[in-house]
N, C-alpha and C positions, 0 to 999 in steps of 0.2 A: 308236208308239215315237218319242221325241224324237231329234233329230239327235245330241246328245251321247251318249245311251244307245247309239245305233248305232255311234258312233265308239269308245266304250269297249269294247263287245263285239268290234269289229273288231280292237282292239289286244290282246285276251287270248284268242286261240285257243290259245295256249300259256301256261304259267305266266309271269306277268310282275310285277315290282315296281311299286308305285304311281308311282314316278318315271318309269318307262317309259310308263306310261299318260298321265301329265301331258305328257310330251314328244311323244306321238303324236296327241293330240287337239287340235282347233283352240282350245278353251277353255283359257286358261292360268292362270285364277284357281284356286288351290289349293282354297279352300273350295267353289267351285261343283262342281269335279270330284269332290271328296270326297263331297259330298251326293248327287250323281248316282250315284256308285258305291254309296253306302249304300242308295239306292232299288233299284238292281239286285240287291243282296244280299237285301233284303227280298222282292223278286219271286222270288227263287231262280233268277235268271238268271246270278248270279255266285257263285263259291265262294271263300271265303277260304282261303288256303293258308299253311302254316308249314313251315319247313325242320326236319326231324328230323335232328339230328346223328348219332344212333346209327344210323339206317337210311340216312343220306346220301341222303334224298329228300324231296320236298315231300308233305305230307299235308294233307288238308282239316281245317279247324278250325271248329267251331260257335261258338267264342267268340273275340271280338276286341275291341280297345279302339278305339272310333271316333275318339278323340282322337289315336291313334297309327297311323293308317291307313298312313302311309308306312313303317311297320315290317313290313308284310305283303306277300304276293304274292297275285295273283288269277288266276282261271281262269274262262272262260265255262262254264256248265253246259250239258248237253244241251238243256234248255228254252231257255236263253239263245241257243244257237246256232240253234235252230229259229226263234226270234223274229227273230234277226238276218238269217237267210237269207230269211225270208218278207216282209221289208220291201220 
């Protein structure tokens, strides 16, 4: 696991927006963090979350627009947490 992957997983034990992730990791380049987050989503270590107004809660989403990552929230999955704690 790369250091940035570890930092991202560390930041999303709870549902967090992209902006919070960017503020909490040492890497400050938007594109680098965005690409690393994309890799974590592909590994199924991170779940994309969207706010459902009707239910007033965050729900997982299988679809997202990579170009608009800052519009979403993120949460580490069980697999992601296992990988994070085993490092």
